[in-house]
Structure formats: C-alpha cells, structure tokens
Short mmCIF file of the C-alpha atoms (twelve columns), coordinates in Angstrom:
data_MODEL
# 
_entry.id   MODEL 
# 
loop_
_atom_site.group_PDB 
_atom_site.id 
_atom_site.type_symbol 
_atom_site.label_atom_id 
_atom_site.label_alt_id 
_atom_site.label_comp_id 
_atom_site.label_asym_id 
_atom_site.label_seq_id 
_atom_site.Cartn_x 
_atom_site.Cartn_y 
_atom_site.Cartn_z 
_atom_site.pdbx_PDB_model_num 
ATOM 1  C CA . MET A 1  0.000  0.000  0.000  1 
ATOM 2  C CA . LYS A 2  1.060  3.578  -0.614 1 
ATOM 3  C CA . TYR A 3  0.263  6.561  1.562  1 
ATOM 4  C CA . ARG A 4  0.440  10.296 1.043  1 
ATOM 5  C CA . LYS A 5  1.156  12.772 3.830  1 
ATOM 6  C CA . LYS A 6  -1.839 14.982 4.573  1 
ATOM 7  C CA . PRO A 7  -1.301 18.645 3.769  1 
ATOM 8  C CA . VAL A 8  -0.856 20.389 7.100  1 
ATOM 9  C CA . GLU A 9  0.430  23.889 7.782  1 
ATOM 10 C CA . ILE A 10 2.987  24.140 10.554 1 
ATOM 11 C CA . GLU A 11 4.928  26.956 12.169 1 
ATOM 12 C CA . ALA A 12 8.709  26.747 12.204 1 
ATOM 13 C CA . ILE A 13 11.747 28.861 12.964 1 
ATOM 14 C CA . ARG A 14 15.392 28.268 12.100 1 
ATOM 15 C CA . LEU A 15 17.947 28.108 14.910 1 
ATOM 16 C CA . LEU A 16 21.098 30.094 14.133 1 
ATOM 17 C CA . PRO A 17 24.246 30.548 16.265 1 
ATOM 18 C CA . ASN A 18 23.528 34.003 17.647 1 
ATOM 19 C CA . GLN A 19 21.733 35.500 20.642 1 
ATOM 20 C CA . LYS A 20 18.925 37.009 18.570 1 
ATOM 21 C CA . SER A 21 18.051 33.650 17.041 1 
ATOM 22 C CA . ILE A 22 18.206 31.828 20.387 1 
ATOM 23 C CA . ARG A 23 15.897 34.470 21.888 1 
ATOM 24 C CA . GLU A 24 13.459 34.088 18.971 1 
ATOM 25 C CA . VAL A 25 13.422 30.285 19.331 1 
ATOM 26 C CA . LEU A 26 12.810 30.471 23.081 1 
ATOM 27 C CA . ASN A 27 9.996  32.994 22.575 1 
ATOM 28 C CA . PHE A 28 8.556  30.827 19.765 1 
ATOM 29 C CA . LYS A 29 8.452  27.904 22.196 1 
ATOM 30 C CA . GLY A 30 6.653  30.044 24.771 1 
ATOM 31 C CA . GLU A 31 9.643  30.565 27.020 1 
ATOM 32 C CA . PRO A 32 9.754  34.375 27.202 1 
ATOM 33 C CA . VAL A 33 13.218 35.764 27.719 1 
ATOM 34 C CA . VAL A 34 13.124 38.609 30.209 1 
ATOM 35 C CA . THR A 35 16.184 40.833 29.994 1 
ATOM 36 C CA . LYS A 36 15.045 44.009 31.682 1 
ATOM 37 C CA . CYS A 37 17.857 44.278 34.201 1 
ATOM 38 C CA . ASN A 38 21.610 43.795 34.033 1 
ATOM 39 C CA . THR A 39 21.439 40.502 35.945 1 
ATOM 40 C CA . ALA A 40 18.896 39.045 33.506 1 
ATOM 41 C CA . ILE A 41 20.857 40.306 30.499 1 
ATOM 42 C CA . ASP A 42 24.099 38.830 31.851 1 
ATOM 43 C CA . ALA A 43 22.407 35.489 32.590 1 
ATOM 44 C CA . PHE A 44 20.886 35.346 29.116 1 
ATOM 45 C CA . GLU A 45 24.180 36.238 27.430 1 
ATOM 46 C CA . SER A 46 25.967 33.539 29.439 1 
ATOM 47 C CA . TYR A 47 23.283 31.017 28.481 1 
ATOM 48 C CA . CYS A 48 23.647 31.950 24.804 1 
ATOM 49 C CA . ASN A 49 27.428 31.800 24.897 1 
ATOM 50 C CA . TYR A 50 27.317 28.287 26.385 1 
ATOM 51 C CA . ARG A 51 24.812 27.148 23.765 1 
ATOM 52 C CA . ILE A 52 26.789 28.715 20.907 1 
ATOM 53 C CA . ASP A 53 29.969 27.017 22.149 1 
ATOM 54 C CA . ASP A 54 28.114 23.667 22.443 1 
ATOM 55 C CA . GLY A 55 26.584 24.087 18.982 1 
ATOM 56 C CA . PHE A 56 23.049 23.175 20.047 1 
ATOM 57 C CA . ILE A 57 20.141 23.823 22.398 1 
ATOM 58 C CA . ASN A 58 17.867 21.224 23.967 1 
ATOM 59 C CA . ILE A 59 14.238 20.955 22.869 1 
ATOM 60 C CA . ASP A 60 11.624 19.170 24.968 1 
ATOM 61 C CA . THR A 61 9.640  16.935 22.608 1 
ATOM 62 C CA . LEU A 62 6.903  14.354 23.084 1 
ATOM 63 C CA . GLU A 63 9.643  11.709 22.799 1 
ATOM 64 C CA . GLY A 64 11.924 13.376 25.366 1 
ATOM 65 C CA . VAL A 65 14.720 15.929 25.123 1 
ATOM 66 C CA . MET A 66 16.316 16.277 21.686 1 
ATOM 67 C CA . LYS A 67 19.292 18.335 20.500 1 
ATOM 68 C CA . ALA A 68 18.569 21.103 18.028 1 
ATOM 69 C CA . ASN A 69 21.820 21.931 16.270 1 
ATOM 70 C CA . PHE A 70 22.397 25.361 14.796 1 
ATOM 71 C CA . GLY A 71 20.925 25.357 11.311 1 
ATOM 72 C CA . ASP A 72 18.072 23.025 12.309 1 
ATOM 73 C CA . TYR A 73 14.460 24.149 12.126 1 
ATOM 74 C CA . ILE A 74 12.276 24.069 15.220 1 
ATOM 75 C CA . ILE A 75 8.790  22.941 14.250 1 
ATOM 76 C CA . LYS A 76 5.604  23.505 16.183 1 
ATOM 77 C CA . GLY A 77 3.449  20.471 15.426 1 
ATOM 78 C CA . VAL A 78 -0.294 20.245 14.936 1 
ATOM 79 C CA . LYS A 79 -0.870 19.541 18.645 1 
ATOM 80 C CA . GLY A 80 1.398  22.346 19.851 1 
ATOM 81 C CA . GLU A 81 4.414  20.095 20.376 1 
ATOM 82 C CA . PHE A 82 7.933  21.158 19.362 1 
ATOM 83 C CA . TYR A 83 10.704 19.197 17.725 1 
ATOM 84 C CA . PRO A 84 13.879 19.884 15.706 1 
ATOM 85 C CA . CYS A 85 14.207 19.026 12.018 1 
ATOM 86 C CA . LYS A 86 17.354 18.874 9.900  1 
ATOM 87 C CA . PRO A 87 17.426 21.472 7.092  1 
ATOM 88 C CA . GLY A 88 17.556 18.925 4.251  1 
ATOM 89 C CA . ILE A 89 14.498 17.045 5.534  1 
ATOM 90 C CA . PHE A 90 12.676 20.295 6.251  1 
ATOM 91 C CA . GLU A 91 13.276 21.647 2.756  1 
ATOM 92 C CA . LEU A 92 12.131 18.373 1.136  1 
ATOM 93 C CA . THR A 93 9.007  18.176 3.301  1 
ATOM 94 C CA . TYR A 94 7.756  21.750 3.583  1 
ATOM 95 C CA . ASP A 95 7.041  24.642 1.244  1 
ATOM 96 C CA . LYS A 96 6.776  28.229 2.473  1 
ATOM 97 C CA . VAL A 97 3.171  29.517 2.443  1 
# 
C-alpha cells in the first residue's frame, strides 16, 4: 500500500548561532526571555554563549529531550508540540506559504 502525507500547515523557525536567534526560538516555544535588568541580560548572554559554544540547544519533545543543532528548524506540530528538524528534511518536506 502507498500513503500520502496529509497537507498540514505548521509553524517553524530556524535556529542560528547568535543570541537574537536563540531568543526568537525560546519565545517561539513560549519561554519568554526577560532581559530588563543587568542581571537578567548577563544570565541570558551567558546562556547563549554556552549554547553557541556547544553548537546546540535542547528541545523538549513528546519523545523526550532532543538536541537542536544550529541550522536546524524548530517545528511547532499540529498539537502544539515542538521538535527539531534537519534542514535537508525540512526543505524536502515543507514549502513556504
């Protein structure tokens, strides 16, 4: 038997190795980044620097914690779940709408 994937629109954002991108991904996932005081800004910058040095951030998925490497897309699924997707797979699977 053959099957065809149902057409479904998803939201996604690409993770890049910079603080702006990390902030956008965290906000996209519903983890607001508050940086209204020097302590918060310093903590966020330290967090970003560690993640940039590691080359990834962790994403909580329905299957557990997964690594999202820089360059990966973070997808919000149809049930509100999040998961990383490699660029090649993403580009073969999804078209921009």
